[in-house]
Steps between C-alpha positions, in 0.01 A plus 500: 500500500371504859399174660143374538368358825244227437269537800281197574260439787430141599248337729464123473632527143701177476287361217533801268858606576683240285321622186565863586869438561537289184362783286698774674829485299320536165268766637792703638729451198716802423484648849719506809265375767469345843214311662363614836217299653297601805330198653194557716550211741414220258389174658607291200843445340525845339826601669658159437406519131665841478817383670522199268403655165619859555793483744622847402169668578458726800220356713338732752287315754243740644410257778128557456234526234582866458301569185607576144595866537694445822693214343588711196632770730704243695653359180585844365664594830726192478579526129793740527571749223306452177315693231175350380282283721322215324216406733341169411287218630655152518223367276624712207697347214691765306558438132831565324629855548192615692682692771742680268209631292328624813814672626561662160149645497552691825569872484336793317233517766460123538584384851332159493505261205284188475498217243229323309373235738363173370300250699633148485375320188357814336639686201321830559637746757331561832330840539750626756468878449271695729341843538461668838186408690197728478138477605387492137745222412396293799135551407565413136667173596216422740221564248636372168799287605876535458520373144236727351587797722863468393409634156425837657785668690265693728316183605777256592838485668616221269664599171366249246586677173717246308700784348618608845686168530670529161684825568671668795201619703491706816241423765413619848619166637555138402479163668817449700611147410810642328616861485827680446541812712764760421742633759354850459149371560608308809676805639193717446246253639688350790389169651186306415198562722503220756148576619383301199587146600391350168321653198487869409864553601604512134205728422599740774866494391422564132257781577752658738769472231267654242420791732875561534557498123599134443256324268424130473542370145448169325791376288340255252834354387556368853304184574441275798264224606313543828367184656258706707357475848176394660347838587230438240379187678599549865230687698758621752741638242227651284357671808840642583550623143159667502541667838844631410363658183261700718772579757723644231217698345417646842856625539485693176143635505243666722279315744190562288666367186618194693143421611392502134798294391443242770133476402594442135751230595237339723253498211752319284577237762135453601395449137766235452410339831143467372642296210659259747854636527605417855801733501277796410252404771778516760619835367150647496440397860832654604406828329183516710697495824620827660854597411697308243568174674821334620837510336620203301702339777165444668331386179743276311 
């Protein structure tokens, strides 16, 4: 059995790392693995926590807030020889045998395997599977909302069908809190796209893998808890997420289609801003400006 490199990106992660590290042995049970952490110039005790609680880990210090994709690439470059890459956030808590089930589900056209993700304190899985962006899907989410639009595949990116989370299900992409990536998929795709500082980098990677014949698939027998971030409440992060969605769409579609997509995304954010959502107000204002705004190192 080839070894697994557990690739983790940290940035001021001292508070969440102890829980991640405590759950790691059970989550990686049955596998030969090593931990490789790329730290994006944390200002807290992240590196000290790693040295104390995970002295055998390889710690790559990027020396700057390099972004998620760049840090993944740095960790992979320092990981040595390995087979599967298990890319995960430090606020993930893998449950018993999670990683082995993900690794076992790779192959037969599956290049990326993702688990059922649970939010802390909830017993129903997070809707982590996604369809590729389209103008109609963006418009559907803007007009009738994510939850209702999710019932209709042509009207929403989010896969909300409960049955899709009870069986192995392939999707265009999935949220990137935890994903196993096969050696074949990594070889075909190459490095992560560092032009996406934060958000949409996993979307771009999954779509690129799909285009090259390596599907993303949910493995429902693999489970993990994701503590989550603050993109839903932070105007700066939500703006970055929104702008990067449009940036990625622009790369894959014509200029005319991008104008329509951007307008549909603006409609969604403006409608939510009218209901008092400050993060959507910031995103809507950013969408009105020429271009697609600054990169995350200027935003976060």
